[in-house]
C-alpha positions as CSV (number, residue, x, y, z in Angstrom):
1,X,68.1,174.2,120.3
2,X,69.9,176.3,118.6
3,X,70.6,176.4,114.6
4,X,74.1,177.0,113.6
5,X,75.2,178.0,109.6
6,X,77.1,179.4,107.4
7,X,79.7,178.8,105.0
8,X,83.1,176.8,104.6
9,X,85.2,178.6,101.8
10,X,87.2,176.9,99.8
11,X,90.4,178.7,97.3
12,X,92.9,178.4,95.0
13,X,95.4,178.3,98.1
14,X,94.7,175.3,98.5
15,X,95.3,173.5,95.4
16,X,92.8,171.0,93.5
17,X,91.4,168.0,95.1
18,X,89.3,165.1,94.1
19,X,87.3,162.6,96.0
20,X,87.7,164.3,99.1
21,X,86.1,164.1,102.8
22,X,84.2,167.8,104.4
23,X,83.6,168.2,108.0
24,X,82.1,170.5,109.8
25,X,81.5,170.7,113.7
26,X,80.0,172.2,116.4
27,X,82.2,172.1,119.0
28,X,82.4,172.8,122.8
29,X,85.5,174.0,123.7
30,X,84.1,175.4,127.6
31,X,86.8,173.1,129.5
32,X,90.9,175.0,129.1
33,X,93.1,171.8,128.1
34,X,90.2,169.4,127.9
35,X,89.4,167.8,124.8
36,X,86.3,169.5,122.9
37,X,82.9,168.1,122.5
38,X,81.4,167.6,119.4
39,X,77.5,168.9,119.8
40,X,76.8,168.3,116.1
41,X,78.8,167.8,112.7
42,X,77.6,167.1,109.5
43,X,80.3,165.5,106.2
44,X,80.5,165.9,102.7
45,X,81.8,163.2,100.9
46,X,83.1,162.9,97.7
47,X,83.6,166.6,97.7
48,X,86.1,167.8,94.6
49,X,87.5,170.9,93.8
50,X,89.4,172.8,90.7
51,X,91.9,175.0,92.4
52,X,90.0,177.8,90.7
53,X,88.3,180.8,92.1
54,X,86.6,180.4,95.8
55,X,83.6,178.1,96.3
56,X,81.3,178.5,99.5
57,X,80.5,175.2,100.9
58,X,76.9,175.8,102.6
59,X,76.3,174.1,106.0
60,X,73.6,174.1,108.7
61,X,73.1,172.2,111.7
62,X,71.5,172.0,115.2
63,X,73.0,171.8,118.3
64,X,72.0,172.3,122.3
65,X,74.2,174.0,124.8
66,X,74.1,176.1,128.3
67,X,74.3,179.6,127.8
68,X,77.8,179.3,130.1
69,X,79.5,177.4,127.3
70,X,82.0,178.5,124.8
71,X,81.2,177.3,121.7
72,X,83.2,177.2,118.2
73,X,82.7,175.8,114.6
74,X,85.4,173.8,112.8
75,X,86.0,172.2,110.1
76,X,88.7,170.1,108.3
77,X,89.0,169.2,104.8
78,X,90.2,165.4,104.5
79,X,92.1,165.2,100.9
80,X,92.5,161.1,101.7
81,X,89.6,160.5,103.5
82,X,91.6,159.2,106.7
83,X,90.0,160.6,109.3
84,X,93.4,161.8,110.5
85,X,95.3,165.3,109.9
86,X,97.9,164.9,107.4
87,X,99.6,166.8,105.3
88,X,97.7,168.2,102.7
89,X,94.3,168.9,104.3
90,X,93.5,172.0,105.6
91,X,91.7,172.6,108.8
92,X,90.5,176.0,110.4
93,X,93.0,178.2,112.2
94,X,91.3,180.6,113.8
95,X,88.3,180.5,116.2
96,X,84.6,181.0,114.8
97,X,82.2,181.1,118.0
98,X,78.5,180.8,118.3
99,X,76.5,182.1,120.1
100,X,72.6,181.6,120.5
101,X,71.8,184.8,117.9
102,X,72.3,182.3,114.9
103,X,74.3,184.7,113.1
104,X,75.8,183.2,110.3
105,X,79.8,181.8,110.6
106,X,82.4,181.9,107.7
107,X,84.5,179.4,108.6
108,X,88.4,179.8,106.0
109,X,91.1,176.8,105.6
110,X,94.3,176.9,105.6
111,X,96.8,173.9,104.0
112,X,98.3,171.6,106.8
113,X,102.1,172.0,105.8
114,X,104.3,169.2,105.5
115,X,106.2,168.2,108.8
116,X,109.5,170.4,109.5
């Protein structure tokens, strides 16, 4: 079992929000063109941010995977709590790979823009 730890950065770019849900997941993304397989997750409910400064939300998860697997951390800030990605939510948009070395991961979020 490997411990995956790090932080999710919440920045003023996301604007203020109340009672959001932050979900951080460890995903096996080895298979191209296939859904990622969730290995572990943590949920922070009722998350509120005043839009001032950068807030670091720490996480620590345990997951198990084989040596040849490609594993990443992702996060979804769900403002409505719907469980789906909506305008105004925030997501990871860069790959945050993890290894068995247990090196901390920093996850950055970007807002989901309105549809074009």
